[in-house]
C-alpha positions as CSV (number, residue, x, y, z in Angstrom):
1,M,110.3,137.8,115.0
2,K,109.0,138.6,111.5
3,I,112.0,136.7,110.0
4,V,111.2,133.7,112.1
5,L,107.5,133.8,111.2
6,G,108.5,134.2,107.6
7,I,110.7,131.1,107.7
8,I,108.0,129.1,109.4
9,L,105.4,130.2,106.8
10,A,107.8,129.4,103.9
11,V,108.5,126.0,105.4
12,G,104.8,125.3,105.8
13,I,104.0,126.4,102.3
14,A,106.9,124.1,101.0
15,I,105.5,121.1,102.9
16,W,102.0,121.8,101.7
17,A,103.1,122.1,98.1
18,A,105.1,118.9,98.3
19,N,102.1,116.9,99.6
20,T,99.0,118.5,98.1
21,N,97.1,116.7,95.4
22,L,95.8,120.0,93.9
23,F,98.4,120.0,91.2
24,V,98.6,116.2,90.6
25,G,95.1,115.3,89.4
26,E,94.2,111.7,88.8
27,T,96.9,109.3,87.7
28,D,97.9,109.1,84.1
29,G,95.4,106.5,82.8
30,R,96.2,104.0,85.6
31,T,93.4,102.6,87.6
32,F,92.8,100.4,90.6
33,E,93.0,96.6,90.8
34,V,91.0,94.3,93.1
35,I,92.3,91.6,95.3
36,A,89.7,88.9,96.1
37,H,90.4,87.6,99.6
38,R,90.1,83.8,99.6
39,G,88.4,84.0,96.2
40,Q,84.6,84.2,96.1
41,H,83.6,82.7,99.5
42,Q,81.0,82.5,102.2
43,T,81.3,85.6,104.4
44,F,80.9,85.6,108.1
45,D,80.3,87.7,111.2
46,R,83.5,89.4,112.1
47,T,82.4,90.5,115.6
48,G,85.0,89.5,118.2
49,L,87.0,87.5,115.6
50,Q,90.1,85.8,117.0
51,N,92.8,83.8,115.2
52,D,91.2,80.5,116.3
53,T,87.6,81.5,115.7
54,C,85.7,78.9,113.6
55,T,84.4,81.2,111.0
56,A,82.5,78.4,109.2
57,Q,80.1,78.3,112.1
58,R,79.2,82.0,111.7
59,I,78.5,82.4,108.0
60,G,75.5,84.4,106.7
61,P,72.7,82.7,104.8
62,P,74.4,81.4,101.6
63,S,73.7,83.4,98.4
64,H,76.1,81.3,96.3
65,S,77.7,77.9,96.5
66,Y,81.4,78.8,96.5
67,L,83.8,77.7,99.3
68,E,87.0,79.7,100.0
69,N,90.4,78.6,98.6
70,T,88.9,76.3,96.0
71,L,89.5,76.3,92.3
72,A,85.9,77.1,91.6
73,S,86.0,80.1,94.0
74,M,89.1,81.4,92.4
75,R,87.6,81.1,88.9
76,A,84.5,82.9,90.0
77,A,86.6,85.7,91.5
78,F,88.5,86.3,88.3
79,D,85.2,86.1,86.3
80,A,83.8,88.8,88.7
81,G,86.7,91.1,87.9
82,A,89.4,90.3,90.4
83,S,92.9,91.0,89.2
84,V,94.5,89.1,92.1
85,V,93.2,86.3,94.3
86,E,94.5,85.9,97.8
87,L,95.0,82.3,99.0
88,D,96.4,80.5,102.1
89,V,99.0,77.7,102.1
90,H,100.4,75.1,104.4
91,L,103.4,73.0,103.6
92,T,102.5,69.3,104.2
93,P,104.9,66.5,105.3
94,D,105.1,65.2,101.7
95,G,106.4,68.6,100.4
96,Q,103.2,70.0,98.8
97,F,101.4,73.2,99.5
98,A,97.9,72.6,100.6
99,V,95.6,75.6,99.8
100,F,93.5,75.9,102.9
101,H,93.0,78.6,105.5
102,D,92.7,76.9,108.9
103,W,95.6,75.8,111.1
104,T,93.5,72.8,112.1
105,L,90.9,70.7,110.3
106,E,88.0,70.4,112.6
107,C,86.3,73.7,111.9
108,R,85.6,73.2,108.2
109,T,86.2,69.5,107.5
110,D,85.1,66.1,108.7
111,A,88.5,65.4,110.3
112,T,90.7,66.6,113.1
113,G,94.4,67.4,113.3
114,V,96.9,70.0,112.3
115,T,96.7,70.9,108.6
116,E,100.5,71.1,108.0
117,T,101.2,67.7,109.6
118,T,98.6,65.9,107.5
119,P,99.7,64.3,104.2
120,M,98.2,65.7,101.1
121,A,96.7,62.4,100.1
122,R,94.7,62.5,103.3
123,L,93.7,66.1,102.9
124,K,92.3,65.2,99.4
125,E,89.9,62.8,101.0
126,L,88.2,65.4,103.3
127,D,85.0,67.3,102.9
128,I,86.0,70.9,103.2
129,G,82.3,72.0,103.3
130,Y,81.4,69.8,106.2
131,G,81.4,72.4,109.0
132,Y,79.6,75.4,107.4
133,T,76.4,76.5,109.1
134,A,74.4,79.7,109.1
135,D,71.9,78.7,111.9
136,N,74.1,77.5,114.8
137,G,74.3,73.9,113.6
138,K,70.7,73.3,112.7
139,T,71.6,72.8,109.0
140,F,74.9,72.3,107.1
141,P,74.2,73.5,103.6
142,F,77.6,72.5,102.1
143,R,78.1,69.1,103.8
144,G,79.0,66.5,101.2
145,Q,79.7,69.1,98.6
146,G,83.4,69.8,99.3
147,I,84.9,66.3,99.1
148,G,88.3,66.3,97.4
149,M,88.1,70.1,96.8
150,M,91.2,71.1,98.7
151,P,93.7,72.0,96.0
152,T,97.5,72.1,96.0
153,L,99.2,75.3,95.0
154,D,100.6,73.4,92.0
155,E,97.1,72.6,90.9
156,V,96.0,76.2,91.3
157,F,98.9,77.4,89.0
158,R,98.1,74.7,86.4
159,A,94.4,75.2,86.4
160,L,94.6,79.0,86.3
161,P,97.7,79.8,84.2
162,D,96.7,83.4,83.6
163,G,95.8,84.1,87.2
164,R,97.8,86.2,89.8
165,F,97.9,85.2,93.4
166,L,98.8,86.8,96.7
167,I,100.1,83.9,98.9
168,N,99.6,83.9,102.7
169,F,102.0,81.7,104.6
170,K,100.0,80.2,107.5
171,S,103.0,78.9,109.5
172,R,106.0,80.4,111.1
173,R,108.4,78.0,109.3
174,E,111.2,79.4,107.2
175,E,110.9,76.2,105.3
176,E,107.7,77.4,103.6
177,G,109.4,80.3,102.0
178,T,112.3,78.1,100.9
179,A,109.9,75.5,99.5
180,L,108.1,78.2,97.5
181,A,111.4,79.4,96.0
182,A,112.3,75.8,95.0
183,M,108.9,75.3,93.4
184,L,109.2,78.4,91.3
185,E,112.8,77.6,90.3
186,S,111.6,74.2,89.1
187,N,108.6,75.7,87.3
188,P,109.7,79.1,85.9
189,A,106.2,79.5,84.3
190,Y,104.7,79.8,87.7
191,R,106.7,82.9,88.7
192,S,104.4,85.3,86.9
193,A,101.4,83.9,88.9
194,V,102.9,85.0,92.2
195,Y,101.8,88.7,92.8
196,G,103.3,88.7,96.3
197,V,103.5,86.9,99.6
198,Y,102.7,87.8,103.2
199,G,102.5,86.3,106.7
200,D,105.0,85.6,109.5
201,D,108.5,87.1,109.1
202,R,110.3,83.7,108.7
203,P,108.6,82.2,105.6
204,T,107.8,85.6,104.1
205,L,111.3,87.0,104.3
206,A,112.9,83.7,103.2
207,A,110.8,83.7,100.1
208,I,111.6,87.4,99.3
209,D,115.3,86.7,99.8
210,K,115.3,83.7,97.5
211,I,112.9,84.7,94.7
212,E,114.2,87.6,92.6
213,G,111.8,90.5,92.4
214,L,109.3,89.0,94.8
215,R,107.4,91.5,96.9
216,G,105.8,90.8,100.2
217,Y,105.0,92.1,103.7
218,T,104.8,91.1,107.4
219,K,103.3,93.0,110.3
220,D,106.7,94.2,111.2
221,T,107.6,95.5,107.8
222,V,104.3,97.3,107.4
223,K,104.7,98.9,110.8
224,D,108.2,100.0,110.0
225,C,107.2,101.4,106.6
226,L,104.1,103.4,107.7
227,L,105.4,104.8,111.0
228,T,108.6,105.9,109.4
229,Y,106.7,107.5,106.5
230,L,104.4,109.3,108.9
231,A,107.5,110.9,110.5
232,T,109.4,111.7,107.3
233,G,107.0,111.6,104.4
234,W,106.3,115.3,104.6
235,S,109.6,115.8,102.7
236,G,108.7,113.3,100.0
237,Y,111.2,110.8,101.3
238,V,110.2,107.1,101.0
239,P,111.7,105.0,103.7
240,A,113.7,101.8,102.8
241,A,111.0,99.7,104.4
242,C,108.5,101.0,101.9
243,R,110.6,100.2,98.8
244,N,110.0,97.2,96.5
245,T,107.2,95.9,98.6
246,L,103.4,95.8,99.1
247,V,102.0,98.5,101.4
248,P,98.7,97.7,103.1
249,V,96.7,100.8,104.2
250,P,93.4,100.7,106.1
251,V,91.0,103.0,104.3
252,N,89.9,104.8,107.5
253,Y,93.5,105.9,108.3
254,A,94.7,106.5,104.7
255,A,94.2,110.3,104.9
256,L,96.9,110.6,107.6
257,L,99.5,109.6,105.1
258,W,101.5,112.5,103.5
259,G,100.3,113.1,100.0
260,W,97.3,110.8,100.1
261,P,96.0,109.7,97.7
262,H,97.8,110.4,94.4
263,R,101.2,111.7,95.6
264,F,101.4,108.8,98.1
265,T,100.6,106.1,95.6
266,E,102.9,107.6,93.0
267,R,105.8,107.8,95.6
268,M,105.3,104.1,96.4
269,R,105.1,103.2,92.7
270,S,108.2,105.1,92.0
271,V,110.2,102.8,94.3
272,G,108.6,99.6,93.1
273,S,105.8,99.3,95.6
274,D,102.0,98.8,95.3
275,V,99.5,100.2,97.8
276,L,96.9,97.7,99.1
277,L,93.8,99.5,100.3
278,L,92.2,97.5,103.1
279,G,88.9,97.8,104.9
280,P,88.4,100.0,108.0
281,Y,90.7,99.1,110.8
282,E,89.2,98.5,114.2
283,S,90.7,97.3,117.5
284,G,91.4,93.6,117.3
285,D,91.3,93.5,113.5
286,L,93.3,90.6,112.1
287,G,94.3,92.4,108.9
288,S,91.8,90.8,106.6
289,A,89.0,93.4,106.7
290,G,88.1,94.4,103.2
291,L,86.0,97.0,101.4
292,D,82.9,95.0,101.7
293,D,80.0,97.5,101.7
294,S,79.0,100.6,99.9
295,E,80.1,102.9,102.8
296,S,83.7,101.7,102.6
297,W,83.8,101.8,98.8
298,A,82.7,105.4,99.0
299,L,85.9,106.2,100.8
300,V,88.1,105.2,97.8
301,P,89.3,108.5,96.2
302,P,88.6,109.0,92.5
303,G,91.5,108.0,90.4
304,F,93.0,105.7,93.1
305,A,95.7,103.6,91.4
306,G,96.4,100.9,93.9
307,A,94.9,97.6,94.8
308,I,91.6,97.2,96.7
309,W,91.1,94.3,99.1
310,T,87.6,92.8,99.3
311,N,85.8,89.8,100.8
312,R,82.8,90.3,98.5
313,I,84.1,90.2,95.0
314,E,80.7,89.1,93.7
315,Q,79.3,92.6,94.8
316,A,82.4,94.6,94.1
317,A,81.6,95.8,90.6
318,A,78.2,97.2,91.7
319,M,79.7,98.9,94.7
320,A,82.6,100.4,92.7
321,S,80.1,101.7,90.1
322,A,77.9,103.2,92.8
323,A,80.9,105.0,94.3
324,G,81.6,106.5,90.9
325,L,84.9,104.6,90.5
326,C,84.0,103.1,87.1
327,A,83.2,106.4,85.4
328,T,86.6,106.9,83.8
329,S,88.0,106.8,80.3
330,S,90.2,103.8,81.3
331,P,87.9,101.7,83.7
332,A,89.4,99.0,85.9
333,R,89.1,95.4,84.9
334,L,86.4,95.0,87.6
335,C,84.3,97.7,85.8
336,R,84.5,96.0,82.5
337,R,82.9,92.7,83.6
């Protein structure tokens, strides 16, 4: 019995030693990056949010004039300290990528119809600020201000040549991934702008397959990565699904991961992956919750060296500073703004 207990104790100590952060300390000079979801944009009430919820009809009282997925909102996000801007794309019938979130047009614009079946020339005529209201339709503060502001992905790359972007495929069409690959092949200078891709399996995996070194994720790949790691990560092993990819982690479940935070992020980095720290996960969450308030920023461990997802890039520097994340010898880009 003593021998068995000794073996159990030895194994327990070995697992603890392999996953504790006591002997790791903060990472060697690396720091966090920030992903600005949709650029700097009008935030909205997330209560009961569904895929087809018209979020433009539930915004808060505007504190700035930026509309999501526009060139102006992306510039503002980079100016506020974002390292990466997340944007949404639809492949139109004329072979261009429209940068716009919604599957249909009636929520935000003065038109109706399906975004991906509408020619880009028509999309350019629309007022993308038409449907925004903070008072249940009594006033529409951005109506008339968004005419012609829906960009193409090509325009984004040309207007912001030093930017990096996380591209969200909004369809389930493999064609979108193939078209992105063709676009980057024809314009090699654009390749460095694509930080990664995500969305449905079909376009996302097609893009990853056809674009050398591209990283991305889907719901299935994330589930495979994290569940397998929970089962095997105690040993230090990194599953194949976690390699050369992007690994989103909800901040309120991160502590369950073996070696969180520094051993985990270093393990992912050693196999070519970046960790994306998302906002707290709740039942029904669509995967876009960010670190958007002081309470969630306070959950970020000191020395975290992954990417932090936020919907409030204009407030992120102040919240990061209040959480003590900027008080380092090598502060993040966000902290230097």
